[in-house]
C-alpha positions, 0 to 999 in steps of 0.5 A, a space after each residue: 522470465 516474464 513478469 506481470 504486474 499489475 496497476 493500481 488507479 482510482 478514478 483515473 489517478 496511478 496508486 504510486 504503488 503501481 510504479 513500486 510493483 514495476 520496481 519489483 519485477 525489474 529487480 528480478 530481471 526478465 521482461 515486464 509487462 503492466 496490465 492498466 484497467 480504466 475508464 480512461 488509459 491514456 495518461 496513465 499508460 503514458 506514466 507506465 511506458 516511461 518506466 521501460 515496460 509494455 503496457 496493455 491497457 484495457 479502457 472501457 467506461 465500465 472499468 471507472 470503479 474497481 470490479 473484481 469479477 470484471 477485472 479477474 475476467 480480463 486479466 485471465 484472458 491475458 494470462 493465459 496468452 501472455 504466460 507470465 511466470 510471475 504476477 505482482 500487485 500490491 497489497 492495498 484494499 482492492 489489490 488483496 481482493 483482486 490477486 487472491 481471486 485471480 491466484 484462484 482461477 489461475 490455480 496458482 500460489 500466492 505469497 500475500 503482504 510481501 516485503 521484498 522479492 528477489 531471484 536464485 537462478 530461476 527460483 523467485 522468492 518473495 520475503 514476508 513477514 508474520 506474527 506481527 513482524 516478529 518473523 520473516 519466512 520466505 515463500 517460493 514458487 513451486 509449480 508451473 502456475 504464475 507466482 502471485 505476489 502482492 507487496 506491502 505499499 512502500 516496502 520497495 522504491 518506485 521505479 524511475 524512468 528509464 526509457 520508451 516502453 509499448 502500449 497495448 490497447 486491448 480489445 475487450 469483450 463486454 460480456 467480461 465486464 458483467 457483474 453480480 454487483 455493480 458500483 455506481 459511485 464512490 464517496 471518500 470519506 473526510 479527512 487527512 490530505 495524505 493517504 495513509 498507506 502512501 505516505 512518507 511520514 505518519 503522526 499517529 495518536 493514541 488513547 494518551 491525547 485524553 480526549 476527541 477535543 485533543 486530536 487537533 494536536 496530532 493533525 497540526 504536528 501532521 499538517 507542519 510535516 507534511 505528514 498523513 494522520 493516523 490513529 490507534 484502535 483504541 480511540 477509533 473504538 472511543 469514536 473519538 476519530 474516523 475508522 479511515 485513520 486506524 492503523 494496526 491488525 484491524 485498520 491499515 498496515 503502513 510502512 512510511 519512512 517516519 512514524 511518529 507515535 503519540 501518547 500510544 502504549 504500543 499494544 501488538 494489535 497496533 505494532 502489527 501495522 507500523 513496525 516495519 516503518 524506516 524510523 519510528 519516534 514514539 512520544 509517552 509519559 510512560 517510560 515503561 510503554 512498549 512502544 518504547 521497545 521498538 522506537 528508533 528514537 523515544 521522548 518521555 515527557 508530556 505530550 501536551 507540551 512536547 507536540 505543540 513544541 514540535 509542531 512550532 519548530 517544523 512550521 518555522 523550518 517549512 517555511 
């Protein structure tokens, strides 16, 4: 069996999901190859081959910014030549667009936003949550076309270094880089120091903070723990915080080791985006809030007393 993983980078910096995809591929056995597309691939390719994989590096100035059209053309050529049985990418903003488009042009089936992969004999199976994480079902490859799988970030631990691999510098037909839309720059919203989708710890605030002036309590607690900052849709819609912080059905899906929900009641739209977190701590003065139904630990109390006390304690122990 041959498995192709697609590395993800922004501004020539590898995303952690690249190594998670490799770990998932290795768990299936067989030969693992990785595709890397960027303006400059040198250092990133070296980081990938340290995981013991063969890296096909596509380097060109026009690949600095993500383009699903150009990426699809280049990767389709690689897939036609290498004929992988499985293609694994991440379920991030960019990769969701790429994986679906690539699967379509390959005439292949796809399982999206999966939390695990396994193999029984020659049959590869992907595990996918549905109905807000209340149900998990399996998706299997049913034909000879490659089986495309996108993995939820943080669902699988990153691959560890396992010896030198091989780098193949791929020639690029510039005609494949043509696209109807061309990205000329990228503006990043200012906000948290840690990316939500890649964070191990997230502190999120909801309407219980009572006003935008109190969101600093969430930011201070997150800062004391080295955590990312999240928010419910209610306070994003109210204009209290930027959309980039929103966790939930219409925001980001996260899977951290620790998720602290502060003043969040637990509407299903929010739970969809965070209920797969390893440990959930809920802080709410309403003991009947739905968030407590999925929380690992619950603190019933006034967040304006509990959060500052936690922040103070974490700052003491983290010195």
